N, C-alpha and C positions, 0 to 999 in steps of 0.2 A: 503493500500500500504506500510506503514512503516514496517509492519511485513515481507512482501516479500523482501524489501530492506535489512533488517537485516539478513534474511536468505541468501541472496547473499553474504554478508560479511562473514558469516560462511562458505558458500560454497567455497569462495576464499581461506580461511585458509585450509580447507580440501583438496583443490586441490594442495596445496603445497606452497602458498605464506606465508611469515613470518608474515605479518601484512596487515590489510585492514580496510577501513573506508569509510563512505559516503562522497561525495563532493557536495557542493552547487554551482550551476552555477554562482551565483553572486560573488563568491570569485575568479573566473577566470579572471585575469587581464593581458592580453597580454602586453608585454613591448617591445618597439623597441630595447632597450638596450640588451635584451636577444637574440632577432632576429639578432642583429648586431654581437653577438658572433658567430653565425652560419657562418657568412661570413668569419671569420678567417679560417674556414675549417679544424679544428684539427681532425675531425672525417672522413674527406675525402668523405663527402656525399653532401656538398653544391654544388648546381647547377649540380648535377649528378643523382638525383632521383626525382620521382613524389611526394614523401612523405616528402621531405626536401625542405627548401627554395632554390630558389624561386618557385620550382615546386608545392609546396603545396598551393601556393597563397600568396597574400600580407598579412601583419599582420591584415589589416582591414577585408579582406575576411575571414581569420581564426577566427577573433573575431566574425564576423556575423555568421559563421558556428556554433561556439560553443553555441551562444545564443539560437539557435533553440532547444537545448536539455533541458530536464526538471531537470535532476540531474546526478550525476556521482558516480562512485566508484573508490577509490584509492586502488591500490594493490602494495605491496612491497615484495621484496626478500632481506633479509639481509644475507650476506655471512660472515662467520668468517674467518679471515685471520691469517696466521702465524705471519706476521708482515706487516708494511705499504708498503712493496715492493713486496708482494705476488701477482704477476701478474696472476699466474695460478689460485689462489683462486678467484681473481676478475673476470676472464673470466668464471670460472665455475658458479659463482653467476649470471653473466649476461646471460649465456646460460639457466640456470634454470628459470630466469625471463622471457626470451623470450618464452621458451617452455610452461610455465604456462600461459603466456599471450595469446598465440595462442589457447590453450585449453579453457581458460576462455572466450575468444571472441566467440568461437564456442558455448559454453554453453549459453552465453548471447543472441546470435542471434537465439537460439531456443525459447527464451522467448520474445524478443523484436525485432521488424522489423528494427529499426533504432538505430544503435550503432556506435559511433565514437571512435576508439581506438587511444589513444595517449600514446606512450610507452617511454621507457627509452633510446631508440636508434632508429635511422632511420631504414627503411625497408631494409632487405637483402634477401628477398624471391628468387629473381632471381640472377643468377650469374652476369648478366649485365642488368641494367634497360633500358627500351625503351626510357627513357627521353632524349631529348625532341621531338624526331622525330615521335614516335608512342604512342598511348594511353597505359596506364598501362595494363599489361596482366591479373593481378589479383586484380582489384580494391576492391573487397569484402574481400580480405585477407591482403591487404597492411596496413602497420603500420607506422603512422607518429610519429615523436618525439614530446614530450611535448614542448621542447625548440624551435622546428621549428614553433610552434604555438605562440611563444613568452612568454611561461609560465616559470616563475622562480620556479622550482620544490620545493625548500625548502619553499618558500612562500605559494604555494598551499597547501602543507602539513600542515604548521603552521595554515593557515586560516581555515583548516578543522579538526583541533585537532588530527592530526596524526604526530607522531615524524618523523624526517628526519635523525637524527643522533642517532645511537644506541651504541656509545662507541668506544674506541680505538680498532684498529685491526678489524674493520668491514667496509664493504661497503654495501650500500643499493641502490637498483635499484627500481625505482618507475614508475608505469604506471597509466593512468587515462582512464577509459571507460565512455564516455558520453552516456546517454540513453534518448531516446524520448519515452514517455509513449504511445502515440497514433499516 
């Protein structure tokens, strides 16, 4: 199995991610402090979608959900910026990360029946989410945010030997795909 996992890391790079590495489930430590940052609602998704808090479940429910997986793969897109205020460069990097994440999820689901995608931003597949009145229209395509699950992205990267910071005038977007073998 280790050989196949390493092949997936290489596949992620070939797909267009800048960096990738394997993640161990035991390193995923949801923190209420991270979840509380979501409630500040800087991204304007809190209490508006099924994939962000509180729609994605309590922190305890998210922790239990993650524990059922066997391993994960971290993928990153690092965008080079003209300067620290290069908003356009940041958005281009985020869009590239999203497009690659959707393509990688499709590839993973061709191999594994059970994959949980935790991305660098909440889901925006639909112009308007059905939350909370109706069920999610696309539960198999929906993308939750790592932070929504209480994960401190920099710590997850560090605990799995993947850099988080790649130097000045860069921004890095990170996603985590959790995989159940059987």
